[in-house]
C-alpha positions as CSV (number, residue, x, y, z in Angstrom):
1,M,38.0,65.5,-0.4
2,K,37.0,63.1,-3.5
3,E,38.5,65.3,-5.7
4,K,41.5,65.1,-3.9
5,K,41.8,60.9,-3.5
6,L,40.8,60.9,-7.3
7,L,44.3,63.0,-7.4
8,S,46.7,60.9,-5.6
9,S,44.8,57.5,-6.9
10,Q,46.5,59.3,-10.8
11,S,49.7,60.5,-9.8
12,V,50.3,56.9,-7.3
13,K,50.0,54.8,-10.3
14,A,51.3,57.0,-13.1
15,K,54.9,57.2,-10.6
16,Y,54.6,53.5,-9.1
17,E,58.0,52.9,-9.9
18,L,59.2,56.3,-8.3
19,Y,56.8,56.0,-5.2
20,S,58.2,52.0,-4.2
21,K,61.0,52.9,-5.2
22,I,60.6,55.6,-2.3
23,V,58.5,53.8,0.6
24,D,60.9,49.9,-0.5
25,G,63.8,51.8,-0.5
26,V,65.8,52.4,3.0
27,K,66.2,55.7,3.8
28,F,68.2,56.5,6.2
29,I,68.0,60.1,9.3
30,N,70.6,62.4,10.8
31,K,69.3,63.9,13.3
32,S,69.0,63.0,17.1
33,G,66.3,64.3,18.2
34,I,62.9,66.0,16.5
35,D,61.7,69.0,17.9
36,L,57.7,69.5,18.6
37,Q,56.3,73.2,18.1
38,P,53.1,74.0,18.4
39,K,51.1,72.7,14.8
40,K,49.4,76.6,13.0
41,N,47.0,74.9,11.6
42,H,45.6,72.8,15.0
43,I,44.9,73.6,17.6
44,G,46.1,71.5,19.9
45,F,49.1,69.3,17.7
46,L,52.2,70.2,18.6
47,T,54.5,69.2,15.2
48,G,58.6,68.5,13.6
49,H,59.7,67.5,10.7
50,V,63.1,65.7,9.6
51,F,64.4,65.4,6.8
52,L,66.1,61.6,5.3
53,E,68.3,60.4,3.2
54,H,67.5,58.3,0.5
55,E,70.2,54.9,-0.6
56,S,69.9,55.6,-4.1
57,L,67.7,58.6,-5.3
58,D,68.2,62.1,-4.8
59,E,64.1,63.2,-3.9
60,P,63.7,65.4,-1.3
61,I,61.7,63.0,1.1
62,F,60.7,64.2,4.9
63,V,59.5,62.7,8.2
64,V,56.4,64.6,9.8
65,V,55.7,64.2,13.3
66,D,52.3,65.1,14.5
67,T,51.4,64.7,17.8
68,S,47.9,65.5,20.5
69,Q,48.8,68.2,23.3
70,N,45.9,66.8,25.1
71,Y,45.7,63.0,24.2
72,S,49.4,60.8,24.5
73,S,48.3,58.5,22.5
74,R,47.2,60.3,20.0
75,F,50.2,60.9,16.8
76,E,51.1,60.0,13.9
77,F,54.1,59.6,11.4
78,K,54.3,60.7,7.8
79,V,56.4,60.5,4.6
80,F,56.3,63.1,1.9
81,A,57.8,62.7,-1.0
82,K,55.9,65.7,-2.5
83,S,57.6,64.2,-6.3
84,V,55.6,62.0,-6.0
85,L,52.5,63.2,-4.3
86,E,51.1,65.9,-2.2
87,N,49.8,63.6,1.0
88,P,52.1,61.1,3.2
89,C,53.1,58.2,0.9
90,F,53.9,56.3,4.1
91,R,51.9,56.4,7.5
92,F,51.3,55.3,11.2
93,E,47.7,56.7,13.0
94,S,47.7,55.7,16.6
95,D,44.3,56.5,17.0
96,G,41.8,57.2,15.1
97,H,39.2,55.6,12.3
98,C,39.5,52.3,10.9
99,H,40.1,52.1,7.8
100,Y,37.8,50.3,4.9
101,N,40.4,48.9,2.4
102,D,38.8,48.6,-1.0
103,L,40.3,45.9,-2.3
104,D,38.2,43.3,-5.3
105,D,40.9,40.2,-4.1
106,V,40.7,40.5,-0.3
107,P,38.2,38.9,1.5
108,L,35.5,41.2,3.0
109,P,36.2,40.6,7.1
110,E,39.9,41.5,6.5
111,R,38.8,44.8,4.2
112,K,37.9,46.9,7.7
113,I,41.8,47.8,9.6
114,P,41.0,49.6,13.3
115,T,44.2,52.3,13.9
116,P,46.7,51.6,15.3
117,H,48.3,51.6,12.0
118,F,50.0,51.9,8.8
119,H,48.8,53.2,5.7
120,R,50.5,53.3,1.9
121,Y,49.5,52.9,-1.4
122,H,48.5,49.6,-3.8
123,E,49.7,49.4,-7.3
124,S,46.2,50.6,-8.7
125,G,46.6,53.5,-6.3
126,K,44.3,53.1,-3.3
127,E,45.2,53.8,-0.4
128,I,45.6,50.9,2.3
129,A,45.7,50.1,6.3
130,F,47.6,47.6,7.1
131,K,49.6,46.3,10.9
132,T,52.5,45.1,11.2
133,E,52.8,41.6,13.2
134,P,53.3,43.3,16.6
135,L,50.5,44.8,16.6
136,K,47.4,42.9,15.6
137,K,49.3,41.8,19.7
138,T,47.3,44.1,22.0
139,E,49.9,43.9,24.9
140,E,53.0,44.9,22.3
141,E,50.0,47.5,20.6
142,N,49.9,48.6,23.9
143,I,53.6,49.1,25.0
144,L,53.7,50.8,21.3
145,L,51.2,53.2,21.9
146,G,52.1,54.2,25.4
147,D,55.6,55.5,24.0
148,K,56.0,58.0,21.3
149,D,59.9,57.1,21.0
150,F,59.1,53.1,20.8
151,A,56.4,53.8,18.5
152,F,58.4,56.0,15.4
153,A,61.3,53.6,16.3
154,H,58.7,50.5,14.7
155,F,57.1,53.3,12.3
156,C,60.6,53.3,11.1
157,H,61.7,50.2,11.1
158,A,58.7,49.8,8.8
159,G,59.4,52.0,7.0
160,K,62.5,50.8,6.0
161,I,64.0,54.9,7.7
162,Q,67.4,53.6,9.5
163,P,69.7,55.5,11.7
164,R,72.8,56.0,10.8
165,I,76.0,53.9,11.9
166,G,76.1,54.4,15.6
167,Q,73.6,56.3,16.1
168,S,70.0,55.6,17.1
169,Y,66.5,56.8,16.4
170,P,65.9,60.3,17.0
171,S,63.7,60.9,21.0
172,I,60.1,63.0,19.4
173,L,61.7,66.3,22.0
174,D,57.8,67.8,22.9
175,Q,59.0,69.9,25.2
176,D,56.4,72.2,25.0
177,L,53.7,70.6,26.2
178,F,55.4,71.9,29.5
179,G,56.7,76.0,28.5
180,S,59.9,76.3,27.6
181,L,63.0,73.8,30.4
182,D,64.9,77.4,30.1
183,T,63.0,79.2,33.0
184,V,62.1,78.7,35.8
185,Y,59.3,80.2,37.1
186,D,57.7,79.9,40.8
187,P,53.8,80.5,40.8
188,L,54.3,81.3,44.5
189,E,56.9,83.9,45.1
190,G,55.7,87.1,46.9
191,V,52.5,85.6,48.1
192,K,53.2,85.8,51.8
193,F,51.3,82.8,54.1
194,P,50.8,82.8,57.7
195,C,52.9,81.6,59.8
196,T,51.0,78.9,61.8
197,Q,53.0,77.6,65.0
198,I,51.9,73.8,66.7
């Protein structure tokens, strides 16, 4: 784990200008929905992805959505640009452990960042966590955690991801939580109940 972090740090430092253009530049999303399927390497989670178009770069960039099947308020949104980094370039975590920002210029009491929070890389190559203004307010934080689609729109806003003109942010389609919606199944089909008369 330590070795992977070190490689991420070195990769970001070496390509920080490109990294910044990817994360801070406007990216466009062209789908109306993100279909989620069972995540093969993580039982109990669903995953889906959508490709993005950068305003000025011809880099393959995509967003991954991971969501828990058991806890509706546990989900992650991640932007990947594999030409810069194997790990996410930018991400949102709704739940999990606090992150410790190991930066000398940040006062100690401000280094601990509880979830929900965002992650990005500092120019030093260190991964840092931060909260947007709405995530600093309990009522607004609760609204975002209660609605994945609304939280995804907030993630897109923070990550400079925009829908094309005339479109809206995509919905997260996790109907697989309840099985296929195309088939109607009656679990009591064929069961005979005794008639009761009043």
